[in-house]
N, C-alpha and C positions, 0 to 999 in steps of 0.2 A: 634545447627547447623544441617542443613539438610544434610544427607549422600549423597555421590556421586551417589549411587545406585538408589535413588529415586529423585535426583535433577532435572532430565529432566521433570518429571511429575509436580513438583512444578513450574518450569520455564514455562511450558505450561499453568498452571493456571494463573500465573502472567501476561503472555503475553495476555491471554484472557481478563483479567480485564482491562488491558491497552487499549484494543481496543473496550471496551464497551462504546461507545459514545452516550449517550441518546439524545443529541441535534441534531444528524445527520439527522433525518427525517424532522426536521423543522428548519434547519440551516439558510436557506434564510429568513424565517419568523422572526427568532430571530435577524438576522442582520438588517432587516427592523425595528424591535422594538428598536434596538440600533442606528438607524439613518444611516444605510448603505444600498444603493440601489443595484439592481441586477448587474449593470455594475461594480460598485465598489467591489462587492463581488468577481467577477472573477479576477479583478485587484489585490486584496489582495491575492487571492490564487496563482496567477502568481508570485507575489513578494516573497511569502513564498517559492515557488518552487525554485526560484533563490537562496534564502538564504540557502536552504537545499543543493542545488548544490554546493555552495561555501564551506559549512561546512562538507559535506558528507565524503570526503576522509580523511581530517585531523582527524575527530572524529573516523573514522574506524581505522586509524593508531594508535590513542591513545589506543584503546582497544587491539591492537596487542602488544604494547610495555609495557603497564601498566596492567590494570585489566579489563577484560570483565564485570565482576560482578559490579564493581564500576561505570563503564561507563553507564551501564543500570540503576543503581540507580540514577545517575545524570539526566538521561533522564526522569525518573518518576517524579523527583522533578520539572524539567522544565515544564512538562505537568501540574502539579498542579498550578504552578505560572501563566501559560498561562490562565487557566480557571478562576483564581481569577481576572485577568485583564478583562476578558469578563463579569464576574458577576458584578463587581463594576464599570466598565468603561462605556463610552458612546462616540459614534462618531468614525469617520474613523481612527484617529491616535491611540486612545487607543485600538480599536479592532485589528488594524494592529500590535501593540506591543504584544498583547496576541497571535496572530497568529505566530509572529516571535519566541515567546517562544516555540510554538508547533514545529516550524521548527527546533529549536535546539534540542528538545526532539526526534524528528523523526531522525535527523542526528546521535544522540548519540545511538539510539536503532536499527535503520535499519542496517542490516548486522551483527551487534554485537550479537543480540539475536540468530540468526541461526548459527553464528560462535560458540557461546558459547554452543549451543545445540550439534553441531557436535563434539566439543572437549570433552564435557561430555561423549558422546557415545564412542568416540575414546579412552578415558582413560580406559573404560571398554572393549575395543576391540569389540564394537558393532556398529562401524560406517557404516557397511553394511546395517543396518536397518534405516539409516537416512531418506530415502525417506518415510518410513512408519511413523516414529516419527514426521517428519516435517509435513506430511499430517494431522496427528492427531492434531498437534498443530494448524494448520490453520483451521481445522474443528471446534475445540472447540472455537477458537476466533471468527469464523463466527457465531457460535451458540449464543455467548454472544452479538455479533453485532445485531443479529436478535432479541434478547430479548430487547436490547436497542432501536432498531428501532420500535418494536411493542409497547413499553410503552412510548417512548419519546414524541410523540405528545399528548398523554393523560396527561402526567405530565405537559407539556407546557400549555395545554388548561384549565385543571381543578385545577392545583395547582399554576402555575405561570410560566412566561417565563424563570426564572433562575433555576427552580426546576430540569430540566434535567442536568444542569451543576453541581449542588450540588451533585446529585446522582453519577455523573462521578468522582467527586473529592473524594468521600468516597471510591469508587472502587480503585482509584489510591493510596490512603493512605494504603489500604490493600496490593496492589501490592508492594509498597516500603518496607513494613514489611517483605513480603515473600522474596524479593530480598536480604535484609540484612542478612537473615538466610541461603542463598544459599552458597555453597562452592566456593572458587576460583579455577581456573585451571591454575596454574603457568606454566605448561608445554607448554602453548600456546604462551608465551611471546616471542617477537622477539628480537634477539641480533643484534645490528647494529655495523658494522665494525668501528674501531677507526678512520680510515681515511675518513669516509663518514658521512656527516651531515644527520640529520633525514629528512630534507626537500628533500635532494637528494635521500634518500632511498624511500620516498613517490613517488617521480617522477619516479624512476626506476620501482617500482612495478606497478604504473599506466600505464606507457608506455608498460610494458610487457603485461598487461591485454588487453589494447586497440589494440595491434598489434597481439596478439595471434590469430591464424587462426580460432580456435573454439570459444574461449571466447568472441571475439568481436561480433560475430553473436548471441551468446547466450545472449548478453547484448542488442544488437540493436533490436532484435525481440520483447522482452517484453517491451522495451521502446516505440516503435511505437504502439504496441498493447495496452499497458497500457494507452497511451495518448488517444486513441480512446475510450477505455472503461471508462476513467475518464470523458470525454465529455458526454458520454451516461448516466453515473451515475448522474452527476449534471443536465443533461438535463431532467431527470425524474421530478425534482422539477419545472423546467422551464415550462415543458408541463403541469403539474398539475396546476400551477398558471395561465397560459394562458387560460386553458380550464375550470377554476373555479371549480376544483375538491374539494370536501369538505375536511376540515382540517384533520378530523379523518382518511381519506384515505391516507394521507401522511405517517402515520405509517404503514398502511396495505401494501402500495406499497414498502416502504423502507424495511419493514420486509420480504416481498416476495423476494426482492433483496438479503437480507442477507441469507434467506433460500436457494436460488439458489446457493449462494456462498458455503454454507454447502454441497450441493449436489456435486458441482464441486470439492471441496477439498476432500470430501470423495471418489469421483470417481477417483481422480488423482493417487492414489497409484496403483490401478488396471490398469489404463490407461498406466502408465509408464511400467508396466510389460507386458501387452497384446498388446497395440498399438505401444509402443515405440514412439520415437520423431516424426517419419514420419507420423504416423496415427494421432497423436495429432495436428500436424500442419495443416493437411487437415481439420480436424474437426473444429478447431478454425477459419480457413479462411472462412469456410461456415457460421459459427455462427455469426461472426462479420459483414459479408456482409448482412445477413438477418436483424440484429439489426440496421444497418445503414439505410436500406430501411424503416424500421418501424419508426425510428426517423424522417426521411425526410417527411413522409406523415402524421405524427401525427396531425399536425395543421389543416389538411383538413378533419379530421374524427370527428364524434360525437358519443355520447352514448357508445355503446359497442365497437365501432371502436377505441376510445381513449384508452380503457383498453387493447385491443389487441396489439396496438402499444407500450403501456407501458410494456406489457409482453415481447415483442420482445426486447425492450431496456434493460429490466431486464436480459433476457437470455444472451445478449451480454456483458453488463457491468459486470455481475457476473463471466463470464468466464475468467476474468483476473486472478483469483485464480489458474486455471489450468496452465496458462502461467507462472506465478510467481513460482509455485512449481516445474514445469518441469525444467525451466532454473536454478533455485537455486540448485536443486539436481545435475544436470549435471555439473554445475560450481564447486560445492563443492568437487566432486570426481576428479577434475582436478587441485586442488591447495593445497599448503602446509599449515599447521596449523599456522605457524608464519607470514603468509601473508594473511590469510583467511579473516579477517574482512576488511582489506584494499581493497582487490580485490572485495569483495562483495559490499563495499561502492563505488567503482568505477562503478560497475553495477548500483547501486542506483543513483549515480551522473548522469549517462547517462540517466536514467529514468527521473530524475527531470528536466534536461535541456529541454527535449522535452515536459514534462508536463507543465513547466512554459511558454514555447512558446504557447502551446495550450490554457492555461487558460487566459493569457494576450490577445491573439488573439481573444478570445471570447467576450471581452468587446466591441470593436468597432463593431463586428458583431451583438451582441445583441442590441447595441445602435442604429444601423442604418438599420438593415435588419430584416425581419420577422423570426420567429422560423424555418420554413421549409427551407428557404434559408440558414440560418446559419448551419443547420444540413447537407444540401446538400453540402455546401462548405467543412465542416469538413470531409465529406465522402471521400474526396480526400486522406485522410490518409490510405485508403485501399490499395493504390498502393505501398507505401513503406512496408506495412505489408506483402503483398503477395510477394514482392521482397525478403525480408529477409527470409520469410518462404521457398521460393524456394531454397535459398542458403543452409539453414539448412537441408532441405529435402535431398539434394544431398549428404550431409556428412554422413547420416545414423549413427548418434551418438548413442552409447549405454549408458544405465543408469549407469552401474558400471565401465565405462572406467576410467583408471588412467592416470594421466599426465606422 
């Protein structure tokens, strides 16, 4: 059994292995190989976001009343099953089934991993260092994402279309082994009053989070921002396919995106200490606006111009890491341990509903409009992003504030 003192380090490693998805840089090509077109790809992603939306809060609550460790283990198993569907299946229905397994895995793990990390640190009275530990966790995971992105296209092209998936499955099996050896943190378990049902308890926690003057805006901003960056990230492959960029460049571009995520996550700890929330909001508003402009004009560029636009899209899409880390740290310092995973799952649920609308909305846009017009329409997302940023800017929230 791994001791509590070093458990956060092993959890960081397990999380990094979970996020090493070798298929990511060539996912659209793989879906085409499996008989799924570009429009259906976005439809599947939207359906899965809805599934995560439905499952998010119940699975977060499960980890509050039972075991964070076991919840994460179930998530790793669901990831493995999903990849096996993709490896051995073909066609829309089978691929959708595999993606729904991923939706279950994400629901089980999102919120739970960071809640588990916070409680491991709290057990040692080290919760004040959460923003640094969480930033390191995201930095390592982005490093492994970069490795996966850099090698995924080469595995796909030179070994076979399913090779990236098998590489990911091996990593997930190692993850499951590490998770089994981690300690449980029973102090985080929630005790429900005898006269209250668990469903009522879930509703009460969710209402509290959604009505809280600070928490609701800390959830809404990353939801809108994340939707825009998600569109930009998947838009990278759409631009490369439309502009006939060589296959090997898919790995270069996606690994560059992962590298920028490493930079953003490594920068986040200092940004929280030096810029505070207000400075981060200004920075992100500028970055996402520039990225949206680059995406909108990418179709009209050639040669070096295409790669300049791709870089701007990379800069914007990767900046979601800074948004996620900032909001997570501020939220964690404002909630109690026995409701931590549930409230974090409420935040993820808010993210997913906007993401699902964004992904499903891209299908008719890509099917009927040009690439540039699609990105121009999605740029309207800048208005709610700036609106939420303005509200948070006025609050002048501090990193270490307590509820």
